[in-house]
KEVO-948051 format. One record per residue (C-alpha): residue in three letters; x, y negated, z; residue number from 1. Coordinates in steps of 0.5 Angstrom, whole numbers, plus 500, padded with zeros to 3 digits. Layout:
{"ALA",{X,Y,Z},NUM}
...
//
This chain:
{"MET",{297,807,824},1}
{"LYS",{293,810,829},2}
{"LYS",{294,803,833},3}
{"ILE",{293,800,827},4}
{"SER",{287,803,825},5}
{"LEU",{283,802,831},6}
{"PHE",{285,795,831},7}
{"SER",{281,794,825},8}
{"ILE",{275,797,827},9}
{"VAL",{275,793,832},10}
{"VAL",{276,787,830},11}
{"ILE",{271,789,824},12}
{"ILE",{266,791,830},13}
{"ILE",{267,784,833},14}
{"ILE",{265,780,827},15}
{"ASN",{259,784,826},16}
{"ILE",{257,782,832},17}
{"PHE",{259,774,831},18}
{"ARG",{255,775,825},19}
{"LEU",{249,777,829},20}
{"ASP",{250,772,834},21}
{"ILE",{250,766,828},22}
{"SER",{245,769,824},23}
{"ALA",{241,769,830},24}
{"ASN",{241,761,831},25}
{"THR",{237,760,826},26}
{"THR",{234,753,825},27}
{"PRO",{227,752,828},28}
{"LEU",{222,752,824},29}
{"ARG",{218,746,822},30}
{"ALA",{210,745,824},31}
{"GLY",{206,739,822},32}
{"VAL",{201,737,826},33}
{"LEU",{196,732,823},34}
{"LEU",{191,730,828},35}
{"TYR",{184,728,827},36}
{"ASN",{184,722,832},37}
{"GLU",{190,722,839},38}
{"ASP",{184,717,842},39}
{"ILE",{180,723,844},40}
{"TYR",{182,726,850},41}
{"TYR",{181,734,848},42}
{"ILE",{185,732,842},43}
{"SER",{191,728,847},44}
{"GLU",{190,734,851},45}
{"ILE",{192,740,846},46}
{"LYS",{198,735,844},47}
{"LYS",{201,735,851},48}
{"GLN",{200,743,850},49}
{"LEU",{204,743,843},50}
{"GLU",{209,739,846},51}
{"LYS",{210,743,852},52}
{"LEU",{210,751,848},53}
{"GLU",{216,746,843},54}
{"ASN",{220,745,850},55}
{"GLU",{220,751,852},56}
{"ASN",{221,754,845},57}
{"LYS",{226,749,843},58}
{"ASP",{230,754,837},59}
{"GLU",{223,757,835},60}
{"ILE",{219,750,833},61}
{"ASP",{220,743,831},62}
{"PHE",{212,740,832},63}
{"ILE",{211,733,827},64}
{"PHE",{206,730,830},65}
{"TYR",{201,724,826},66}
{"ASN",{196,721,828},67}
{"ALA",{190,719,823},68}
{"GLU",{186,715,827},69}
{"GLY",{179,716,824},70}
{"ASN",{182,716,818},71}
{"GLN",{182,722,812},72}
{"GLU",{185,717,806},73}
{"LEU",{191,716,812},74}
{"GLN",{191,723,813},75}
{"ASN",{192,724,806},76}
{"LYS",{199,720,806},77}
{"GLN",{201,724,812},78}
{"ILE",{200,731,808},79}
{"ASP",{204,728,802},80}
{"GLU",{209,726,807},81}
{"LEU",{209,733,810},82}
{"ILE",{209,737,802},83}
{"LYS",{216,733,801},84}
{"MET",{219,735,807},85}
{"LYS",{217,741,805},86}
{"VAL",{215,743,813},87}
{"ASP",{213,751,814},88}
{"VAL",{207,751,816},89}
{"ILE",{201,745,817},90}
{"LEU",{197,745,823},91}
{"LEU",{190,741,820},92}
{"ASN",{185,737,825},93}
{"ILE",{181,734,819},94}
{"VAL",{178,727,819},95}
{"ASP",{173,729,814},96}
{"VAL",{170,735,813},97}
{"HIS",{167,734,807},98}
{"GLU",{174,734,804},99}
{"SER",{177,741,806},100}
{"ASP",{176,744,800},101}
{"SER",{181,738,796},102}
{"VAL",{185,738,801},103}
{"ILE",{186,745,801},104}
{"ASN",{188,746,794},105}
{"LYS",{194,740,794},106}
{"ILE",{196,745,800},107}
{"LYS",{195,750,797},108}
{"GLU",{200,748,790},109}
{"ASN",{205,748,795},110}
{"ASN",{205,755,797},111}
{"ILE",{205,751,805},112}
{"PRO",{201,756,811},113}
{"VAL",{196,751,813},114}
{"ILE",{191,752,819},115}
{"PHE",{185,748,820},116}
{"PHE",{183,747,827},117}
{"ASN",{178,743,832},118}
{"ARG",{174,740,826},119}
{"GLU",{171,746,822},120}
{"PRO",{170,744,814},121}
{"LEU",{163,745,813},122}
{"SER",{165,750,807},123}
{"LEU",{170,755,809},124}
{"ASN",{170,757,801},125}
{"GLY",{177,753,800},126}
{"ILE",{180,756,806},127}
{"LYS",{177,764,804},128}
{"SER",{181,762,797},129}
{"TYR",{187,761,800},130}
{"ASN",{191,767,804},131}
{"LYS",{196,763,808},132}
{"SER",{190,759,812},133}
{"LEU",{184,759,816},134}
{"TYR",{181,756,821},135}
{"VAL",{181,756,828},136}
{"GLY",{175,753,833},137}
{"THR",{170,755,838},138}
{"GLN",{165,759,840},139}
{"ALA",{160,753,839},140}
{"CYS",{153,756,841},141}
{"ASP",{156,758,847},142}
{"ALA",{158,752,850},143}
{"GLY",{150,749,849},144}
{"LYS",{148,757,852},145}
{"ILE",{153,755,859},146}
{"LYS",{151,748,858},147}
{"SER",{143,749,858},148}
{"GLU",{145,755,865},149}
{"MET",{148,749,868},150}
{"ILE",{142,745,867},151}
{"VAL",{137,751,869},152}
{"ASN",{140,752,874},153}
{"GLU",{140,744,877},154}
{"ILE",{132,744,876},155}
{"LYS",{131,751,881},156}
{"SER",{135,747,885},157}
{"GLU",{131,741,885},158}
{"ASN",{137,737,883},159}
{"ILE",{133,736,876},160}
{"LYS",{126,733,877},161}
{"ASP",{120,733,873},162}
{"LYS",{119,725,875},163}
{"ASN",{114,722,870},164}
{"GLY",{110,729,871},165}
{"ASN",{108,731,864},166}
{"GLY",{111,738,865},167}
{"SER",{118,736,860},168}
{"LEU",{125,736,861},169}
{"ASP",{126,729,858},170}
{"TYR",{133,728,856},171}
{"ILE",{137,724,851},172}
{"LEU",{142,728,846},173}
{"LEU",{148,724,845},174}
{"GLU",{152,728,839},175}
{"GLY",{158,728,837},176}
{"GLU",{158,726,829},177}
{"LYS",{153,727,824},178}
{"ASP",{156,733,820},179}
{"ASN",{160,736,825},180}
{"VAL",{159,744,825},181}
{"GLU",{161,745,832},182}
{"ALA",{157,739,835},183}
{"GLN",{151,741,831},184}
{"LEU",{151,748,833},185}
{"ARG",{153,745,841},186}
{"SER",{146,741,840},187}
{"GLU",{141,746,837},188}
{"CYS",{144,750,842},189}
{"VAL",{143,748,849},190}
{"ILE",{135,745,847},191}
{"ARG",{134,753,844},192}
{"PHE",{137,756,851},193}
{"LEU",{133,752,855},194}
{"ASN",{127,753,851},195}
{"GLU",{128,761,851},196}
{"SER",{129,759,858},197}
{"GLY",{122,757,860},198}
{"ILE",{124,750,860},199}
{"LYS",{120,746,855},200}
{"THR",{123,739,852},201}
{"ASN",{122,732,850},202}
{"GLU",{127,729,846},203}
{"ILE",{127,722,849},204}
{"ALA",{132,719,843},205}
{"SER",{139,722,840},206}
{"GLU",{145,719,839},207}
{"VAL",{151,719,834},208}
{"CYS",{157,716,838},209}
{"ASN",{163,720,835},210}
{"TRP",{166,722,841},211}
{"GLN",{166,715,843},212}
{"LYS",{166,713,850},213}
{"GLU",{164,706,848},214}
{"CYS",{159,707,844},215}
{"ALA",{155,712,849},216}
{"LYS",{156,706,854},217}
{"GLN",{152,702,849},218}
{"LYS",{147,706,846},219}
{"ILE",{145,709,854},220}
{"GLU",{145,702,857},221}
{"SER",{140,701,851},222}
{"LEU",{136,706,852},223}
{"PHE",{136,705,860},224}
{"ASP",{132,698,859},225}
{"LYS",{127,701,854},226}
{"TYR",{126,709,858},227}
{"GLY",{128,707,865},228}
{"ASP",{127,713,870},229}
{"ASN",{124,718,865},230}
{"ILE",{130,719,863},231}
{"GLU",{132,726,867},232}
{"VAL",{138,730,863},233}
{"ILE",{144,727,858},234}
{"ILE",{147,733,854},235}
{"SER",{152,730,852},236}
{"ASN",{156,734,847},237}
{"ASN",{164,731,849},238}
{"ASP",{166,729,856},239}
{"ASP",{168,722,854},240}
{"MET",{161,720,851},241}
{"ALA",{159,724,858},242}
{"ILE",{163,718,861},243}
{"GLY",{160,713,857},244}
{"ALA",{153,714,860},245}
{"VAL",{155,715,868},246}
{"LEU",{159,707,866},247}
{"ALA",{152,706,863},248}
{"LEU",{148,709,868},249}
{"GLN",{153,706,874},250}
{"GLU",{152,699,871},251}
{"LYS",{144,699,872},252}
{"GLY",{145,701,879},253}
{"TYR",{145,709,878},254}
{"ASN",{150,714,880},255}
{"LEU",{154,711,885},256}
{"GLY",{152,717,890},257}
{"ASP",{145,715,892},258}
{"PRO",{141,721,891},259}
{"ASN",{135,718,889},260}
{"LYS",{138,713,883},261}
{"PHE",{141,719,879},262}
{"ILE",{141,721,872},263}
{"SER",{143,728,870},264}
{"VAL",{150,728,865},265}
{"VAL",{152,734,863},266}
{"GLY",{159,734,859},267}
{"ILE",{163,739,855},268}
{"GLY",{172,739,857},269}
{"GLY",{173,739,864},270}
{"THR",{178,732,863},271}
{"ASN",{180,730,870},272}
{"GLU",{177,723,869},273}
{"VAL",{170,728,869},274}
{"ARG",{172,733,875},275}
{"GLU",{173,726,879},276}
{"MET",{166,723,877},277}
{"ILE",{162,730,879},278}
{"LYS",{167,731,885},279}
{"LYS",{164,725,888},280}
{"GLY",{158,726,885},281}
{"PHE",{156,721,879},282}
{"MET",{155,727,874},283}
{"THR",{152,734,874},284}
{"GLY",{157,737,871},285}
{"THR",{161,740,864},286}
{"VAL",{163,746,860},287}
{"LEU",{171,748,860},288}
{"GLN",{174,748,853},289}
{"ASP",{181,751,855},290}
{"ALA",{187,746,850},291}
{"GLU",{191,750,853},292}
{"GLU",{188,756,850},293}
{"LYS",{187,753,844},294}
{"ALA",{195,751,844},295}
{"LYS",{198,758,845},296}
{"VAL",{194,761,838},297}
{"LEU",{195,755,835},298}
{"TYR",{203,756,836},299}
{"ARG",{204,764,835},300}
{"ILE",{199,764,829},301}
{"ALA",{204,758,827},302}
{"LEU",{210,762,827},303}
{"ASN",{206,768,823},304}
{"LEU",{204,765,818},305}
{"ALA",{210,761,817},306}
{"GLN",{214,767,818},307}
{"GLY",{210,771,812},308}
{"LYS",{207,775,818},309}
{"GLU",{200,778,819},310}
{"ALA",{196,771,822},311}
{"LEU",{193,775,828},312}
{"GLN",{199,778,830},313}
{"ASP",{202,779,837},314}
{"THR",{195,776,839},315}
{"ASP",{189,777,842},316}
{"TYR",{183,775,838},317}
{"GLU",{180,777,831},318}
{"PHE",{176,774,825},319}
{"ASP",{170,773,826},320}
{"VAL",{165,775,820},321}
{"THR",{168,770,816},322}
{"GLY",{174,773,816},323}
{"VAL",{178,768,816},324}
{"GLY",{175,764,823},325}
{"VAL",{177,765,829},326}
{"ARG",{174,763,836},327}
{"ILE",{177,761,842},328}
{"PRO",{172,762,848},329}
{"TYR",{169,757,852},330}
{"ASN",{171,758,860},331}
{"GLY",{165,757,865},332}
{"TYR",{163,750,867},333}
{"ILE",{164,746,874},334}
{"ILE",{158,743,877},335}
{"ARG",{157,739,884},336}
{"ASN",{159,741,890},337}
{"SER",{163,747,886},338}
{"PRO",{169,750,889},339}
{"ASN",{173,749,884},340}
{"LEU",{173,743,884},341}
//
């Protein structure tokens, strides 16, 4: 009887261990990732990093990617599809920042956690109204500050000169989008910090190019024909537009290696193409934006929300003053002749 009893206990233990093993082998969480436009280099980098995390954690999460191609109507249909699929969490790089409240109300009705990222809604009230939502972005003003430091250093090194002797830094500003909060802060802060550093500035022109390379190329070609060598620096809200600016200048015979025919161009992103341009001396520099860190934060928060945990559990981040915003810092800058190129 004792042998039978002992055998029964062993069998029960083995069964329980097996049950625990089965329960541990759960289906991965499904996360819908709605991208504004994959043609934007930084957005494509975030996707690439999320795919890498997915491959490294196949038992934890399954990302379902959609590209809105800059079309809010298309993105609305993609949101409806994810809601029908009953995904566990949505990561939303919204197209139209004016539409955030209506979008979040739809998602809220279906009790699906949502993380807005990269494109900050004009109002955060909708996010504040839903305790399963938040925004992950950058410290946008810091990008402007870092860029101003880069420009000040170039002025001190006499790589940027007062070509027309008017005592001011004559610049062209390439803006990302008219109503994009982070783009506006990048633009405002770089000029403010330049002025606070004692640099007088004169805006030759400001052009909205929606982050696009070709638009920037066309605008700079036209502005160069009008202002020529009076342009002392081109300040771009991202690397894609900075590349467009460099390509336009190169067609005019500038920024090809001759220091006497060079107009400074600075960007934001740290893309491989821009690094190569800086290395060759075709472009001044860029502020580094960390797509890998952004993806890691999105991944961790997505898991937390889908599992009913606190959003920022097991992260090194805190909410900003809004109570719903998480800000990823920029990672310095690289510039011509920099050792980290």
